Every structure is written in C-alpha cells, then in structure tokens.
N, C-alpha and C positions, 0 to 999 in steps of 0.2 A: 361524464368519471361518475363511478359506481356510487351512491351513498344509503343505500337500502340496506349494505352489508357492511360490518365489520372488515377490515384489510388486516390479520395478526402474525408479527415477524418480532422470531429474539435472532440478534444478535449473538454470537457470543465468541472466545476463543481462549482456546485449551490450549496447555503440552502437555500433552502425553509421549510418555515412552521418549520422554525428551523431544516431542513438537508437540508448536504450537500452535490449536486451532482457533480458526476466524469464522461464525457459520453465522447465517439466514434462515429464519423456519418462518411459512407464513403460514395460513388459518385463515381457511371462511367461516368458521365457527365462536363469535364472540363466548359465546354459552362452556367453554372449552379450557381456555387458556385462563390464571389468574399471572401475578406477578409478588415475587416475597418482597423484594426491593422498592423505594420509594416513588411512586410513580407522577409522572408528569401532565395533569391534564390542562388542553389550551383549551377552552370553548369558543374559541375562531377558527381552531379544525375537527370541530367535530365530537372531542369530545376524547384527541388523543393521547396517549396511556403507556408510557413510557417504563424502564426496570429495567438493572444490571447483578449483576451478581457476580460470584467467580468462590473459586474453589481454592487451594494448595497439600489436598491429600493424599496420598499415593497411588493408591490404589484410584486404579481411574473410573470403574464404574461406578464410586463414592463418590469423587470427584465429581462425573459430568452430573449422578442427582441431590445432590448438595446444592453447585449451579441453575441445575436446571429445572427448579421448584418454577419458579419464574417463565415455563415454557408450554407449551403446550398438549394433553394428552392426547390428542387424536391426533387422526390427521395431517399432516406436517411439507411442511418444503423446506428446501435445504440449498444455502449457499456456502461456501466457506472456501477454507486453504491453512499451511501450517502455516506458522509466523516463527521468527527465529526463534533458537533454544531461550533466549537468556530469562523472556519477558514476554509479558501480554500489558495490557493496561484498562481499567475504565473509570472511570468517574472515583468510581470507592480506592482508588488504588494503581501503586504497581507491582503487581503479581509475577515474583520472582519467580524464577524455577533452575536454570545454570547458572554459573557464574562464567562462565565460555559458551563464547561459538563456536562454527567448524567444526572436526570431525572429535575437539575434545571433546564436544558440550555430554556424546554416547556416553560418557564414564564418570559421568556423577547422576543421572538415572532420576533427579523431581521432576516433580511434575507442576501444572499447573491448568487452573482449566478458570474462564471467564465469558460469560455470556447477556445479551441485552435482549429482550422481549419486547414489543410495540404492539399496540396493537388499536385502530384507528377506519375511519370511517373516512375516510378525506384524502389518505392512502393508496395506492393500488401498488402492489408488490407481483413479478414475478420471476421464477428463477428456470435456469437452464447447465446442464455442464452438457459435456461430455471427453472420454475418452480418446485422447488424438490415436493411438494405438487402432481404433474404428475407424478412419476416416482416412482418403489417402493424403492429404496435408493439414497443419495446423488452422491452417486458413479453412477447410474446409466443416472443420468439430468447429469451429470458433462463429463459425455464419450457422450451424445447426442448433448448436448451443445458446443464439440466441435466438432462433427465429421459436424454439421452444420456449425462451424465457416471455416470450409477448406472447406465444397462445394460452402458457398456464397462466396470465397475466386477465387473458380473457378480451385481451386489445388485441386490433388490424394494427395491419401495418402502415395506415394510412392515422394513426393516433399517433401524439404529438408525446414522443416517452420527454420524457424531464432531464434524466440522467444516466447512464448505465455504467455498473460495480461489477470489474471484472479481478478473477484474480487464475492464475494460471501460473502454471510451473517454469519453470526454469525453462530463457531459451527457443524459448516459443513467445519471447511478446507478441515482437511484432509483429507477425506472421498473424498472429490471431489478431490484435488491433487493425488490420486487413480487413480478414474475415468480418467481423463486428463491423464494421463502417461499412460494410459492400452491403449491410442492415437498412442500419440506422442513420450513413453517412456520414461524411467528416461532423456536421455542424452541429452532430448532439453530443455534449458532453459525458465520456467515457472517464472518472479515476479507478484505480484500484493500485493494488498492493500485487507481486510476484510473490508463489510458497515457500518461506524461508523454512530453512536448516540445523542440522544438519539431513534431515528428515524428511525434503521438501516433498509435496505431498494436497492434493486438495480433491476437496467435499461434495463430489454429486450428489442430488435425490439419492441416494438407493445405495452407494459406492463411495471407494476410497481411491481413484487413479494418481499412479504415480508421475503422470503424467496427461495431463489434462487443463480443464479450465473450467472453473468454476463460475456464475454471473447472478446480476441481479438487473430487472429492468425498473425502475421507479416513474411513477406516475403519480402527480400530485398539482391541485391549485393554490397549493398552497407555497409561501416563498420560498425558495432553493436557494443556498449562496453553496460555494468550492470555491479554494485555492492553492492550487498547484505550484513549488515553489523550493526553491533555496535561499539558506542562509549565508554566501560565497563572495568575497570581495573576487568582482569580478571587473576592477580596475587595473590586474597586472598587463603590461607589453607584452609575458612570454607569449611567442606563438609562434605553428610552422604548419605546413600542409601536409595531410599525408600521402606518403607519393609509392610508400607499397603494403598494402595488408594481406590476411587471410583467412575470410571469417571475422573472429573477433582476436585476430593477434594482429598487431602492428607494427609492422617491420622496420620499416625505415618513415623519417619525417623531415621530410627537408632535402630526399637523398640521405640519409645519414642511419645507424642505428639508431631506434623508438628509445633506447635504454636513456643511452650516451646521451640522446637530444632534452628527454622530460630531468635528466642527473642535472646537465647541466642550466635545464630553468630552473633547479631546486638546489642549486650553488654546490654540486657535488653530495647532498646528504644522502643523499640514497643510497648512494655505493658505501658513505661509510659506515653506514650502519651497517648494511652488505656484510661490507668488510670486518665489521666490528664483533663479529658473531653473534647481530641482533636478531631473536626470534622471527617468524612471522607474521604474527602480531603485532610485535611494537610498529614491524615496517608496516602494514596494515593501518597503521593509529598515524604515522606521519601519511602517508599515500591517502587516507581519507580524507585530510585539511586540505588537498593536495591536491585536486581530480582536472580532471579536460575537462573541458563542455563545448560547443559545435552553438554554433550565433542560428534565429531563424524570425525573420526578419517576415511579419503580415502585410496585408494589402492596403492595411489601414496605418504603416510604418510601425509599428513597436515590433521593438528586436524581444523573443526573447533567449533564455540560455538555457538548451540542457547538458548533463552535467551524467561523469561515465567514472566511475574509477579505478585506477589502473591498480596491476602489480605485474612486477617480472614474470615473464614466464618463464626463467629460471632464477632461481633462489639464489644455483651458483654462479653465476654472471657469465655461462659459458654462452647462452644467444642474447643476441643483444637486442630485442625485443618485448614489451610489454602486451598484458591479455587486458583484455576491457571485457563488461560486462552485455554487453550493446552491439549495434554490428553496424561499423564504421566503414566506408567509400573512398577510392582510390581519389584523392583531388578534395574533399575534404580539409575544410581549416580546422583547426584545433587548439585551444587556448588553457593557461593558466589558469585556475584562484586559491584562491583563501581562503584559507575558515576557523575560526576557536570553536572551542566547545560552549565556550560560555556566548556565544553570539546562536549557537544551537539551542541551548538549552529556552534566552527568549523568543528565540523564533518560534518552536514547540507548542510556547506556551500561551501566544499570541494568532493563534492558524484560528482556531475560534470566531475574532473578532474579526481577521479580512476575511471568513469566508461571506459572515456576514455584514459586510460591507460589498461585497465583491454579487450578492445578492440584494444588495436595497435595505439591509436587515436593520432595522434601529438597535446601537448597541447597548444598549439598557434595553433590551427584550430578553425574556428566557429562552433558547430556542428547544425545540422539543426535542430534539435529538443530535446528536453529530457524533459521525463516522469517518475514524482517521485512519490511515495508510502513514506510516514514519518507518524511514529506512533503519537497518538495521546498522548500517558505518555509519549515520550519523551517535544513537545513541551507545553505540562500538567507540568513542572518543571523550563521553560522557565519563567523568568519573567515576563509579561507583556508591560512593558519597551523595553523589545529587542527582541519583536515577528516582528518584522517589517523589522530588521534585517534582517533577513533571505535570501528575495528571492530578497535583495541586492551584496552577501553575495556571493550566489546563481548565478546571473549577474555574476559575477567578475570572479567564475573558464569556468563558463557557456559558455565565449567569449559576451557574451547580448544576446545570439541562445531563443528562446523562450523556452520556458518548464511552467508546468504544473503539479501542485499535493496538493492530497489531503491530509489528516490528518488522518489516518488507525486508527481501532479497531484490530489488527494485520496487520501483514507481512508476504507474499511466497517469499521465494526466492531456488532460484536451490548453492545446494551446489557440482562442480566438482569429480566425480567421485560416487559418494550417490547418487541424486537426489534431488530433491522441499522438503523446509521443512514451515513446519508452527510454528513458533514463536510470541512477543513480542518484546517491547525498539527496535524496527531497522527502519532501512533505505532499502530504494530500487530505484535505480535512472538505464532509460533506456537514453542513445543519441544515435543519430544514425549521420554521419559525409558521408561525403560525397569520391570515392571512393578513 
C-alpha cells in the first residue's frame, strides 16, 4: 500500500434540475485541498480527514460552489450518479429537494447538493466510468470501467481490492455486475446503487452519461465493514413459481396470470385500490410494503433474500402481468414479504452498527467515514414528517462520523459465497475505520 502520498476523496450528492448527484473526487496532492466541514482525524488511519457539506441553492453553480468548498482545487477524479429527486442525506441532515418522485418531480424545480471530502494516506481510491453506447455490451463497458479504475489507483490486477462501489444507470445492473466480476471475481464485495430519477445519469471523470456506469475501487489496510440487507418479514407462506416471463415482465405464476396470483396473496387489496381510483403513488405505497423475493443458499448453508418491487404492467387491469426492476427467469420461485415504515426507519438508523459488526469494528469506535445507498422505495413509505430524523439516527449509530447517502432506484450488494446481486427495496452501508 502506498503511504508516501495522501489520497484525497470527495463524495457528494446533488439535486440539480431535479437530479441528485453522488460523486467521489480523488487527488494525490494534499496541499491543494481543504474541508470547510468538521474533520475526523484518526491517528490509527495515518491522519485521515473527512468532511461533508451541502447546499439547497437554486442556482446549480452557486450550490456546487457552496458545497464544494471542501473539495479539491486542482486535478480530480470523479465517481458519481443521480439520486432520487426527493432528497440526499449526510451527517449534516436531510437535504430535501422535491416532494415527489418520477415524472411529477420535474415540475417542482427545486435543487439540493451534498458533498464529502476525504484525505488519507492509508486509503487508495481508483475511479473509472464508461458510456454504454461506446461498447458492444454493458458487460464490456463495465469491464473497461473497472480496469480503468484499477489503473487509476496505480494498482495491478494481482493486488487485492477491499471493495468496489458502483453506480449504474437503470436496466443494466446485472450485466454491469457480470462485467465487474469478470475482473475482480465473485469474491470481491461490490456495493452500490442504481442512479435515480426522474432524470437518471451517472457522472464520469469528464462527462455525464445517460446510459453508463461509474465506479470506484478502494484499497486499504484499515478495517472495512459493510452491510446489504432489507427489513422485511419473510415468514409469509405465500409463494409460487414463475412459469412465464418476458424480460422484466412476469406474465404467469404457477400457470396463472401473475397479477391475479399476486393480488390473491394480498387478499384482494391491490385490485380494490385500482378499481377505487387510487393514484399510481398510492398503489406503489402498498406494493413497496409487499415485495416479492427470491432465496439464495450459499455453500455454507446461509440463506439470503433478494427483493424486487412489483407493479401492475397496466393500471387499467387489462393486462394481468406485473413488472419488476430486476431480471427474473422461468422456473424461479418467488415469495411474498411484508414490511412497515417504522421498521424501515429503525433499519436505516442501525445500518452503521451492522456494518461495523460485520467488519469486526467495535461499536464504540468512531468510523472514519460512512457511505450509504438507500432505496427510494423504502424512503417513499416513510411519512414526510419522519424523514428528517434519518440522519440523526444514522449519526447516533455511526458515532457522529461523516457519512453520505443517496436514495437509489435499485441496490447492488454482495452475498458471501454467492457473489454480488442487484435487487430493490434494500439498503447498503460501508464504514472504514482505523486499525
């Protein structure tokens, strides 16, 4: 590991023209950076400094300047992507932009931006990005991006990566994982979040891509802990086998119309809502609390659950199929789960503690930094009045260490013994701590 130079990182989230950006800036020139926010200096980490800042100014230039006072003044490296239009979050608070998501958010015109900087002699970052349109496939683009990130870090393929952070645009997540794993193998943890909308994009080193991937590779000898989980009750007995599927459309479950089967699992509540004239947001609210999931069994016997949020392919009920944001296969068994916003609030607040536990980091130790990815579907179930409490709760279990988290439209995380998977209504959180 290189110790003669400091590796500077700036992580940020911004909502510009209803778009929320999450970026990572790295530099090797310590004299050129400063942080306007409180710094955390861990002697065991060789003098690591972390700061966060945010802005809700309407003018994008002014917002960026306000939040990036802590960023770097010369050569930078950038990792990033958009978050959901509602907000972004740091240890400084919940930076709200829009009240709604999807197409409706475009009409609100509010903006928000947040950013984090990191300066460390003991953490090496490498970043890479790719425009999908420049390659033969998402797999090829993602492979190129991770190879570029490894080179950017000054590392070789033989050197061990601690973790890879990824931000892809929608509908390419599984292929992107395949491309990354073809280089770093299934043993290397990958975590991240799909760029949110309504205007989805990722930020590369020199461009913004409407269809692409941005990622960062992290190398360190410090302690690293991460968690990838849900907060749903999986004791529900309702289940079925997919018997007909087309891409992301489930047409039949157990040889019956998928929407009919799913509604039976919900005791008819879905059809009652739709026939009663409920808005799409109201229908999503019900379905985000009742996702389907698949089970994966690792070689050691551990069973993991991977969730997917469904919605009617046709709100007029003419088509009896359901859509999902993941790619399912014929023959896969799916199960029904249940959740509540109260559980989600507590789950988000407890993420740092679980990540520290996974990394064998003492719960009373203050991490150097935290990076989170939180599903916007989970956020949407939480009452507006409760959302500002989220950073307060995360700060409590993160021992007031700087953190940053976008709200994503899909989440990627690692299952030990299986590899990285893409799902929905999940959360991921990374902590780095001193030795």
